[in-house]
N, C-alpha and C positions, 0 to 999 in steps of 0.2 A: 478625547477630553481636551487635548491641545487645540484642536480646531474649534471646539465649542467656546473655549476661553478666548481665543482670538476673535471669534465672532462677537462675544460679549464686550470685549475691549472696543471693537469697532462701533458697537452700538453705543457704548458710553461716550465715545468721541462725538457721536452725532446728537447727543441729548440736547445741547444748546440749540441746535438747528431745529429739533422737534418743537421746542418751546416757542421759537420765533416763527415757525412755519405756519402759513395760513392756507386755507383751501384754494385761495385765488392763485396760488403759485403752481397749481397742477400743470404738468408738462404734456397733458393729453389735449390735443386740439380737436374740436368737434366740427364736423363738416356742416356747412350751411344748408346743403341740399338734404332733404329728408329722404328716408328709405323709400325706395321705389314701390315697395309692396309689403304689406303686413302679412307675414306668414307665421304659422305656429312655430314655437321654438323646437329645436332638434330634440327628438325623443327616441332613444334606442328601443323602447318598449311600446312604441306606438301600435295601436290596434291589437294589443295582446290582452287576454282576459285578466280580470282582477286577481284571480288566484295566482296567476303567473307573476304579476308584479309584486304580489305579497311575499313571494319566496325568492325572487331574483333582484328586485329593484329596491324595495323598502329597506332602509338602513337599520341594521341591528348591531352594527359593530362586530365584535368577535364573540358575542354571546350565543349565537346560533349559527348553523350552517346555511347552505343554499339548497334550493330545490324542494320537491314535495316531501322529502324525508328530513327536513331541517330539524325536527324535534329530536332526532336520534344522534346528532353529533354537533360539536361546535366547530367553527371555522378555525383553520390554522392561522398562525400569526401573519404570514405573508399574504393571506387573502385580502387584507385591507389594501394592498397595492395591486393585486391581480383582479379583484372584483370590487372596486371602490364604491360604486353606487350602494351596495348592500353592506360592505364590511369595513369601510374606512373609518378610523377613529382619529380625530384631530390630536396632535401632539399636546402634551400637558406641561412640558418643561419650559415652554416659552410661549407667552401670550402675544399673538400677532395682531390682536384686535385694534390696537392703537395705530399700527401702520396702515391697516385697511381702512379704518375710519378716516384717516387723514391722507390716504392715498400716497403714502411715502414710497414711491417706486424706486427711488434711488437707494434705499436701504437694502433692498434685496441683493443687489450686486455687491454693495460695500461689504456686507457680512459674508456672503457666499464666495467671494473671491478668496477669502481665507479659509472658510469652513469646507467648501466643496469646489475647489478651483476647476476641476475637470468639467463640471456642469456649466460653469460660467464660460469656459473656453469654447465648449460646444455651441453655446448660445451666441457668443460673439461672432462665430463663423457661420451662423445660420441665416436663412432667409427671413426669419423672424426679426433678427437684429437689423438686417439690411433688406427690407422688403421692396426696395426700388433700385437695387444695385445693377439690374440688367433690364433691357427693354421688355423681356418676357415677364419677369417678376413685376415690373412696373404696371404692365397691362393687367396682370392678375390681381395685383393689389388695388388698382383703380376700381375694378369690378367689386371687390370685397368692400372697399370704402363706400361705394354706392349702396351696397346691400345693407351694411351695418350703420350707415350714417355717421361715420367717423373718419378723420384723417389718420392714416397709419404710417407715420414715419418710422415707427419701431413697434414691434409686438413684444411686450415686456413680460417678465416673470409674473408680474401683478395681474396681467390680463388673463392668464391661464390658471393661476394658483390662488387668487383671492376670491373667495365667495363673499361678495358684498352684501348679499341678502342675510346670510347667517353670521357675517362678520368674523369669519375664521378661514384658515388655510384649508384648501381642498386638494385632493388628488384628481387631476383632470381626467375626464372620460371622453369618449367619442362625441358626446353631446356638447362638451365644451369646444372641441375642435370644430364641430359642425356649425357652431355659431358664426364662423367665418367661412369654413370650407363646406358650404351647404350642399353643393352639387355632389361632391365626393361622398359626403355623409348619406345623402338620400340614395345614391347608387349602391352603397354598401348595405343600406337597409333593405334593399330589394333581394338580398340573399334569402330572406325568409320565404320569398315567393316559390323558390324551388325546393324548399324543405331541407331537412337534415340529410347528409352532413353538409355543413357550411361553417363559415367562420363566425357569423353573427350569433349562431346558437351553440357555439362550441362549449361554453360554460354549462349551458343547459344539458347538452349531451354528456358532459362530464359528471354531473351531479344528479341527473334524473334516474340513472340506473341504480338499482337497489344495492349492488355490491359496493358502491362507493361509500354509502352511509354505513353499511355493515362492516367494511374494513376499518372505517374510522371508529366505530363502536368497539371493535376488537383491538384497538390500539395501534392500527397501522396507518393513521391519517398522514403522517409525514413520509411514509413510504410511497405515497401517491403524489409526491412533490413534482415528479416529471410530468404526470398527467396534467396537474394544475398549471404548470408553467406554459404549456402549449395551449391548453384550453382556456387560458385567460385572455385570449384574443377577442373575446366577445365585446368588451366594453371600451377598449382603448386602442389608439392608433399606433402606439409605440412598439407593437409587435413587428411591424414592417418598417416604420419610420422611427429609428431609434432615438432615444433622448440624448441630448437636448438640441440636436441639429434638426431633427424631423425633416430629413432631406428627401425630396422627391427623386433626386439623382440616386441616392442610396436605395430607395425603394424600388427603382427600376432594375436593379442588378439581381441576378439569380441567387446570390448569397443571402439576400434578404429573406428568401423563402426557406432556406435549407436548414435552419436551426430546428424547425418543427417538422418539415417534410423530409424525414429520413427515418431509417430504422426498419424493423422487420415487417411491419404492417403497411407501411407506405414509403418505400425506399425511392422517393422522387429524387433526392440529392444524388444518391448512388447511381440510379439509372440514367438520369440526365447527365450527371457529371462524367460518367464513363462512356457515354454515347458519342457518336461522331459530332453531333451538335455541341455537346459539352466540351469535348477535347479541342475543337476549333476555337470555341470561346476561351478556353483556358490559355491557349497559345497566343491568341490575338486580342485578349481583353482590353489592352491599352488603346486599341484602335476603335473601340466601340464608343459612340458618342451618347452617353447617358444624360447629357444636359437637355437633350431634345425630348419633348413630350412624345409619347408613343405614336400619336397620330401623325407626327412629322417625320418619323423614322423611315429611311429609305432602305429597304432590304438589299443587301449586297454592297451598300455603301456605308451606312451608319452602323448596321449590324450585318455581319457576314452569315451568322446563323441566328435562329430565334432564341430568345430568353424565355424563362417561365412566364414572365409578365406579358411578353409580346403575344404569345399564343393564347394564354388563358384570360387576358383582359381584353382581347379583341372580341367585340360583341357581334357585329355584322355590318356589312356594307360600308367598310372603312371606318367604322366608329369603334373607339376604345372606351371602356367603362370601368369605373373604380369598383369592380366586382368580378372576381376571377371564377365564379361558379355558375354564372348564368348560362353558359354554353355547355355545361357538363351533361353527358349522357349516361355513362357508366358510373359516374360519381366516384366514390372511393373504391368501387368494386365489391362492396359488401352486400348490396341488394340484389337478389336473384332476378333474372329476366323472366318475363311472362311468356317468352317465345319458345319455351321448352315443355316437354311432357315429363313430369316428375314422378318418380316411383316412391319417394319418401313423403313425409308430411309437408315438405316444401310446396307441394301442390296447394296447400291451404294457407301458406304464408301471406300476410303477416298475422293470421289468426285473430283478426279483429283488434289487434293491439295498436293503439295510436302512437306509442313511443317509437315505432319503427315505420319506415316508409313502405308504401305499396310496391309490388313488383314493378320492374321497369319494362315497358314495351318499347323495345329498340326501334320498332318500325312505326311508332305513333306519328301522327302528323307533326307534333311538336318536336320530336327527336329527329325526324327526317329533316326538318328545317334547321335544327342545330347542326346536324352533320353537314349541311350545305355551307354553314358559316365556318365550320372547321376547314372545309375544302377551300374556302376563300383565303384563309390564312396560309394553308400549305401551298396553294397555287402561286404564292408570291415567289417561291423558289423551285417548286416541283411541278411536273406536269399534272393536269387534272386526273389523268388516267392512273398515274402512279399513286397519287395521294388517295384516290378513291379505293384503289386496290389494297393499299396498306391499311386503311381504316376498316375496310370490310374484313381483312385478315384479323385485325384486332377483335372484331365482333366474334369471329369464328373461334379464336382462342378462348374468349370468355364463355362461349356456349359449351365448348369442350370442358373447361375448368369447372363450370357450374354443374355439368352432367356428372363429372367425377365426384364432386362434393355431394351431389344427390345420392349417388351409389353408396358412398361412405356413410351418409346419414341413415340410409335404409338399413345397412348392416347393424348399426347401433340401435336403431328403433326396433328391429326384429328381435334383438337380444332382450330389449326391455319388454316387448310384447310377450315373449316366451318366459319371462321371469328369470332370465339367466345373467342379467347385468350384475357384476360383482364389484363392490358390495351393492346390495339392492338399496333402494331409497329408505327402507325402514331401518336400516342399520348404519346410516351415516348422517352427517349434519344436514339439516334442511336447506333449501334454496335460500340465498342471502336475503336477510331482512323479511323473511316470510311473515313474521308477526306484525310487521308494519305495512306491508303491501296492501292488504285488504282494508286496513284502517285508513290509509291515506289516499288510496286510489279507488276510483269508481269502477263499476262493471262496464260502463260505457267506455271508459278509458282503456281498460285492460282487455275488453272483449269478454262476453258472458262466459264462455267455456273456461278460459284461463282464470277469471275471477272466481268462479265456483270451485275450480280445482284448488286454488289457494285457500279458499274459505273452508273447504271440507277436509283437505289433507294437510293444511298448515305447512306447505312446502316440502312435504315428504314424497316428492315425485321428481323424476329426472326432467331437466330442461335441456334440449339438444338443438344445436344449430344456430344460424344467424337470427337475431342479434343477441338475444338474451342467453343463449347457450354458451357464450364466450366468457362468462364470468370467471371460469377457471384460470384465464390468462391474467386476471387482476386480483383474485382472492381464492387461494387454495384452502379449503376447509377440511375437516376430518373426513377423509375418503371421498370427498365431493369436490370436483367431479372425479370419476375413476380414470384409470390409465387410458382406456380406449376412448373415452369421451375427450380427453385432452389430446390424444392422437388426432381425432377429428378436428378439434379446435385449431391445432397447428396446420392441418391440411387446408382448411378454408380461410382461416384468419391471417395466417402468415404466408404460406407458400402460394396459395391462389392469388393473393393480393400482390405478392412479389412478382409473380409471373405477369400479372396484369400491368404493373408499373414498368417492368422491363420491356414488355411488348409495346406498350403505349409510347414509351420514350426511345424506342429503337436501340435498346441495349441487350445484346444477344445473351450474354452470360447471366444477367439478372433474369431474363425471360426463361432461360433453360435451367441453369444450375441453381438458381435461387427459387425458381418457380415450378416449372413443369416436372423436372426430375425429382425434387423432394416430395412433390405431391404424389407421384406414383410410388415412391419408396414408402411414404406414410400410409398409402392405401394398402400396400403389401403387409405392413405391420398391423393395420386394422383387421385385415382378413385373417392373419395368423392369430391375433389375439382373440378374435371372435371364435375361430375354430378351437382354440385352447379352452375358452370358457364353456363351449358346448361339450367338449370331451370331459371336462371336469364335472359338469352337470350330469353327464351320462354315467360316469363312474359313481358319483354320489347316489344316483338313483338306483344303480345296480346293488351297491353296498347296503342300501336301506331296505332292500327287499328281504 
């Protein structure tokens, strides 16, 4: 309240100036040179279907949720900051329209120096406040000036937060950033080319799954706070370039990735941080020159070991791209490879369902090319032979891990086929949001067999395995999934993925003690539980005779 009152006092002090101010006093200089080329404005939802934009882009404030099941839940309050295109609601306690109409840029800082001094301090030390403070920034700013047709001696709060078309304050999205940083925006947009998982579609992946809306409907919406904070990376750039510095230097440091890329299903921070690469970085971080663009970094001089960004944003042939997923082969480790013979229903994955990606062919022409680009990165410090051998070993680890997961899934599926899963589907809660799945999704989207199963059985059937079988990690319903199903969920969704990250990042304990070892221990538990269920069924059958 004190800050608000201080801001109001500052506003009152400025009232005479507002009366005398005229539009001719604007401090924005316009370049005489016209834009070099007219291009469409930045659009995060470019080339997406109308239904997609209707549930992710069209603004509804907080009255509805996001995704195909938007009718079944309302957004949580913070969604207006995490997904502003759809959920932002302008503040009502202060009318900014007069400032925007008269382009009073000076008032932003005057009020916010008292109301939110940390924000102003960040901005004052940023490249936005000083876009020509170094030769490098000057050259970048000159190119942006040419593209936007403006002289930019300062990028002000007004430029990002004032919606001059609607005459109101906005929460900036990547589309706002892309107005100036178009190359980075367009490169980021290319994540959609490789499919999920990626950052661009992270909110989609968060809300398209039926258990998200079901959990919200059951009163657990705010329990999904952690999911939302990470998966809000779809629309805004401040996930990596934090407010209000928006520093490229900060975005080049491994810590920028670690707040999301950690934890039991993707322990990137733990595996990189405890690897030789990570430990050398930890000991010598002060010697790393993060002021240099990645393309100018000299391995062994500017960086002694690679960072997350150096490896993952390297595209090919010496080029770095504002897109860390284009070179991904195994992706997040969740999608099975097509290069194995499966004994379980994984042989039919993804069952025609469009929500999940097709199997990965590790030896496809595209992935062989990607592997060669990985070798280009590794060869900056390692021999070609070592790098090639290590990456082939990673492939072999993944083949083994997916084979073990297949064996575990077959055990569970055999129990289901023999009617021995306890409790059976008829005596437990149905699959999440079963009443809404058929209403909101088409047979083409779900795949005909799955669609018909939901239509006829109303979700009273088990769903096992990647990706849709992992719902028990996010929503535990009445006896659904059962213990043995959750054992399998932990095996493939936690321990297999931990082993993958530990192996990929060369951290031996994460690879073994967090990955392979608990996978095998969980497999033993699955086998023991399956044997117990079969013995109980045998006893019940004998007693009933």
